[in-house]
GULUMMAR-10864 format. One record per residue (C-alpha): residue number from 1; residue in one letter; x, z, y. Coordinates in Angstrom, 3 decimals, padded with zeros to 6 digits. Layout:
N
> NUM A X Z Y
...
REM end
This chain:
275
> 1 X -005.830 021.243 038.605
> 2 X -009.720 020.413 039.091
> 3 X -009.496 016.713 040.631
> 4 X -006.660 015.258 038.091
> 5 X -008.933 016.739 035.572
> 6 X -012.108 015.047 036.774
> 7 X -010.419 011.942 037.284
> 8 X -008.651 012.204 033.463
> 9 X -011.920 012.450 031.828
> 10 X -013.688 009.791 033.971
> 11 X -011.029 007.240 032.894
> 12 X -011.215 008.539 029.293
> 13 X -015.074 008.074 028.921
> 14 X -015.183 004.961 030.663
> 15 X -012.280 003.676 028.241
> 16 X -014.249 004.785 025.349
> 17 X -017.159 003.225 026.510
> 18 X -015.158 000.086 026.942
> 19 X -013.562 -000.699 023.352
> 20 X -017.084 001.015 021.285
> 21 X -018.704 -002.035 022.589
> 22 X -016.024 -004.280 022.423
> 23 X -015.325 -002.952 018.639
> 24 X -018.757 -003.438 017.815
> 25 X -019.108 -006.947 019.046
> 26 X -015.702 -008.124 017.869
> 27 X -014.202 -005.359 015.588
> 28 X -011.477 -005.621 017.937
> 29 X -010.162 -002.706 020.979
> 30 X -008.446 -004.640 023.548
> 31 X -004.965 -003.815 024.420
> 32 X -005.306 -003.635 027.858
> 33 X -007.623 -000.877 027.658
> 34 X -006.033 001.373 025.164
> 35 X -002.749 001.236 027.092
> 36 X -004.336 001.278 030.348
> 37 X -005.589 004.516 029.202
> 38 X -002.429 006.060 028.453
> 39 X -000.430 004.692 031.140
> 40 X -003.231 005.326 034.228
> 41 X -003.892 009.415 032.284
> 42 X 000.092 009.917 032.354
> 43 X 000.445 008.721 036.106
> 44 X -002.726 010.892 037.345
> 45 X -000.913 013.984 035.280
> 46 X 002.210 012.871 037.167
> 47 X 001.221 013.083 040.416
> 48 X -000.918 016.280 040.078
> 49 X 001.896 018.095 038.889
> 50 X 003.761 016.617 041.978
> 51 X 001.215 017.595 044.122
> 52 X 000.597 021.201 042.810
> 53 X 004.744 021.537 042.318
> 54 X 003.765 022.103 038.640
> 55 X 005.656 020.037 036.059
> 56 X 003.902 021.900 033.065
> 57 X 001.087 019.462 033.793
> 58 X 002.816 016.415 033.232
> 59 X 005.041 017.717 030.209
> 60 X 001.927 018.747 028.261
> 61 X 000.302 015.747 028.712
> 62 X 003.274 013.953 027.627
> 63 X 003.468 016.892 024.585
> 64 X -000.023 015.929 023.561
> 65 X 000.713 011.806 024.030
> 66 X 003.951 012.512 021.921
> 67 X 001.807 014.596 019.036
> 68 X -001.317 011.983 018.631
> 69 X 001.677 009.622 018.376
> 70 X 002.791 010.751 015.579
> 71 X -000.290 011.908 013.717
> 72 X -001.997 007.803 014.820
> 73 X 000.693 005.998 013.105
> 74 X 000.170 008.158 010.173
> 75 X -003.576 007.659 010.000
> 76 X -002.710 004.225 010.922
> 77 X 000.011 003.406 008.255
> 78 X -002.442 005.043 005.487
> 79 X -004.979 002.514 006.701
> 80 X -007.897 005.260 007.896
> 81 X -008.199 003.298 010.765
> 82 X -006.790 000.018 012.685
> 83 X -004.243 -000.069 015.701
> 84 X -006.712 -000.301 018.530
> 85 X -008.085 003.384 017.176
> 86 X -004.652 004.548 016.996
> 87 X -003.384 003.412 021.081
> 88 X -006.514 005.366 021.973
> 89 X -006.069 008.646 020.102
> 90 X -002.548 008.482 021.951
> 91 X -004.529 008.304 025.000
> 92 X -006.656 011.177 024.266
> 93 X -003.280 013.241 023.250
> 94 X -002.084 012.536 026.730
> 95 X -005.118 013.007 028.690
> 96 X -006.372 016.348 026.646
> 97 X -002.591 018.085 026.185
> 98 X -004.142 020.840 028.439
> 99 X -007.959 021.315 028.325
> 100 X -009.958 020.018 031.383
> 101 X -010.866 023.310 033.651
> 102 X -014.514 023.199 032.454
> 103 X -013.761 024.103 028.992
> 104 X -013.942 027.896 028.197
> 105 X -012.485 027.984 024.926
> 106 X -009.474 030.199 023.694
> 107 X -008.956 027.585 020.779
> 108 X -006.534 024.307 020.812
> 109 X -008.233 021.824 022.812
> 110 X -007.145 019.092 020.898
> 111 X -007.393 020.376 017.788
> 112 X -011.207 021.126 018.518
> 113 X -011.540 017.527 019.424
> 114 X -009.818 015.869 016.074
> 115 X -012.029 018.232 014.452
> 116 X -015.378 016.898 016.101
> 117 X -013.900 012.824 015.729
> 118 X -013.536 013.772 012.046
> 119 X -016.838 015.180 011.500
> 120 X -018.610 012.401 013.579
> 121 X -016.595 009.967 011.954
> 122 X -017.555 011.216 008.305
> 123 X -021.401 011.099 009.435
> 124 X -020.753 007.979 011.384
> 125 X -019.086 006.007 008.596
> 126 X -021.434 007.209 005.931
> 127 X -024.696 005.931 007.967
> 128 X -022.707 002.597 008.943
> 129 X -022.049 002.111 005.044
> 130 X -025.676 002.333 004.318
> 131 X -026.920 000.123 007.148
> 132 X -024.126 -002.560 005.319
> 133 X -025.713 -001.677 002.431
> 134 X -029.263 -002.227 003.325
> 135 X -028.279 -005.204 005.453
> 136 X -026.714 -006.901 001.780
> 137 X -028.589 -005.205 -000.576
> 138 X -028.619 -008.263 -003.057
> 139 X -024.687 -008.227 -003.158
> 140 X -024.633 -004.517 -002.660
> 141 X -026.724 -004.412 -005.623
> 142 X -024.738 -006.767 -007.941
> 143 X -021.683 -005.049 -007.010
> 144 X -022.816 -001.431 -006.949
> 145 X -024.242 -001.893 -010.840
> 146 X -020.875 -004.068 -012.195
> 147 X -018.710 -000.582 -011.017
> 148 X -020.865 001.481 -012.642
> 149 X -020.399 -000.572 -015.612
> 150 X -016.736 -000.029 -015.606
> 151 X -016.876 003.239 -015.036
> 152 X -019.267 004.376 -017.563
> 153 X -016.128 006.805 -019.269
> 154 X -016.047 008.745 -016.182
> 155 X -019.916 009.531 -016.356
> 156 X -019.393 010.452 -020.105
> 157 X -016.561 012.623 -019.397
> 158 X -017.996 014.637 -016.338
> 159 X -021.215 015.050 -018.125
> 160 X -019.295 016.549 -021.088
> 161 X -017.711 018.638 -018.830
> 162 X -021.102 020.016 -018.327
> 163 X -022.682 019.996 -021.244
> 164 X -019.991 021.215 -023.912
> 165 X -019.198 024.573 -022.121
> 166 X -022.652 025.583 -022.290
> 167 X -023.520 024.430 -026.135
> 168 X -020.357 026.840 -026.861
> 169 X -021.605 029.583 -024.818
> 170 X -025.099 029.013 -026.349
> 171 X -023.669 028.977 -029.968
> 172 X -021.034 032.107 -029.306
> 173 X -023.556 034.040 -028.073
> 174 X -021.895 034.705 -024.382
> 175 X -023.030 033.900 -020.871
> 176 X -021.615 031.170 -018.746
> 177 X -021.016 031.418 -015.493
> 178 X -022.920 028.609 -013.524
> 179 X -019.830 028.772 -010.424
> 180 X -017.471 026.869 -013.422
> 181 X -019.169 023.868 -013.550
> 182 X -019.073 023.294 -009.591
> 183 X -015.930 021.492 -009.931
> 184 X -017.700 019.105 -011.755
> 185 X -020.425 018.366 -009.846
> 186 X -018.301 018.027 -006.670
> 187 X -016.251 015.382 -008.845
> 188 X -019.315 013.611 -009.758
> 189 X -020.593 013.593 -006.022
> 190 X -016.950 011.984 -004.761
> 191 X -017.600 009.699 -007.834
> 192 X -020.580 007.982 -006.774
> 193 X -019.761 008.155 -002.885
> 194 X -016.726 006.392 -003.938
> 195 X -018.632 003.935 -006.115
> 196 X -020.607 003.269 -003.108
> 197 X -018.572 003.193 -000.557
> 198 X -016.328 000.348 -002.425
> 199 X -019.439 -001.076 -003.343
> 200 X -020.156 -002.034 000.277
> 201 X -016.767 -002.702 000.974
> 202 X -016.801 -005.672 -001.654
> 203 X -020.082 -006.573 -000.938
> 204 X -020.284 -006.807 002.944
> 205 X -016.287 -005.971 004.368
> 206 X -014.863 -009.390 003.669
> 207 X -015.601 -012.739 006.261
> 208 X -014.037 -015.967 006.158
> 209 X -013.152 -016.646 009.370
> 210 X -011.406 -019.526 010.962
> 211 X -007.481 -018.903 011.753
> 212 X -008.181 -019.754 015.369
> 213 X -010.167 -016.662 015.600
> 214 X -007.301 -014.290 014.063
> 215 X -005.534 -011.921 016.139
> 216 X -002.822 -009.630 015.706
> 217 X -003.514 -006.316 013.136
> 218 X -006.328 -008.497 011.142
> 219 X -006.459 -007.590 007.580
> 220 X -005.645 -010.503 005.530
> 221 X -007.437 -010.509 001.400
> 222 X -006.571 -013.308 000.141
> 223 X -003.522 -012.412 -001.895
> 224 X -001.875 -015.872 -002.058
> 225 X -002.093 -016.177 001.616
> 226 X -000.199 -012.526 001.634
> 227 X 002.099 -013.632 -000.764
> 228 X 003.250 -016.514 000.859
> 229 X 003.498 -016.195 004.405
> 230 X 004.894 -012.304 003.684
> 231 X 001.879 -010.768 005.138
> 232 X 002.308 -006.996 005.257
> 233 X -001.074 -004.732 003.831
> 234 X -000.860 -003.167 007.500
> 235 X -001.844 -006.674 009.256
> 236 X -000.967 -010.119 009.979
> 237 X 001.528 -010.639 013.360
> 238 X 001.749 -012.716 016.092
> 239 X 004.086 -015.161 014.511
> 240 X 002.143 -015.353 011.059
> 241 X -000.686 -016.380 012.477
> 242 X 000.849 -019.484 014.121
> 243 X 002.976 -020.428 010.629
> 244 X -001.141 -020.258 009.141
> 245 X -001.976 -023.007 011.810
> 246 X 001.390 -024.801 011.249
> 247 X 000.398 -025.029 007.672
> 248 X -002.743 -026.416 008.764
> 249 X -005.009 -023.584 006.750
> 250 X -008.520 -023.702 008.734
> 251 X -009.970 -020.572 007.218
> 252 X -008.778 -017.198 006.297
> 253 X -010.536 -014.169 003.951
> 254 X -010.256 -011.101 005.955
> 255 X -011.209 -007.840 005.653
> 256 X -012.980 -005.847 007.845
> 257 X -013.109 -002.281 009.019
> 258 X -015.879 -000.023 010.040
> 259 X -015.700 -000.147 014.072
> 260 X -014.780 003.876 014.541
> 261 X -014.268 003.315 018.076
> 262 X -017.842 004.707 018.975
> 263 X -017.468 007.466 016.838
> 264 X -014.569 008.583 018.835
> 265 X -016.298 008.260 021.712
> 266 X -019.032 010.634 020.794
> 267 X -017.041 013.249 019.010
> 268 X -015.933 013.330 022.749
> 269 X -018.770 013.530 024.085
> 270 X -019.805 016.167 022.096
> 271 X -017.225 018.491 022.834
> 272 X -017.056 017.940 026.301
> 273 X -020.617 018.871 026.746
> 274 X -020.528 021.706 024.070
> 275 X -017.692 023.385 025.505
REM end
């Protein structure tokens, strides 16, 4: 269904472009864009299925939506990303339950799309974190050194796991395989990546914002307020924002996430162009 596929790809690219711009500027993805994508894509699939007498075209889109609905909720509840990104992922499931007519691959297109988003997202997240560290370099340096001090024991253990086997091998005059230290090297790598990302988070991912500018799903960082108003770790709800207003609380500490929608956009474009 060439015509329907072209319309669907167009809708996806427009929705992701608008969402990316909004996410970068405001850290929010408008609901009308994500919900609009889901509804419009399923509508196009339904119309295409009726015109071509092929109900499977609609059912595969519905199946893709359900699969991504489950995956998006899992990623949302483990705080991998926010609700806006999750809804966009559902829209992508509905859009690409079947691959577009111009895509030439025997592999599952949705799986390829997800892998692309994960890879691009990892690189994007690292670049964004480096940029934030440079932007807030004074605060970042202070936080990074602080975390290094609190994690000296981890470093000592890791170095010991590398040095001690070499010493034993030398004393016993046995050969020691370098392969055995790879897990330790990986541990050290992830250890420092964690310290880096956590330092970036603590130094530049928190902001004191007016209650009037709070939106549903914002992550409240103030533990006292979270406890008092029973705010979930998943984010504040509309009625809780109203309670904060009635309590005459002017500003609240909020944790900001990485504007990840741009990575989804880039990942989708790469797959559409490559395959």
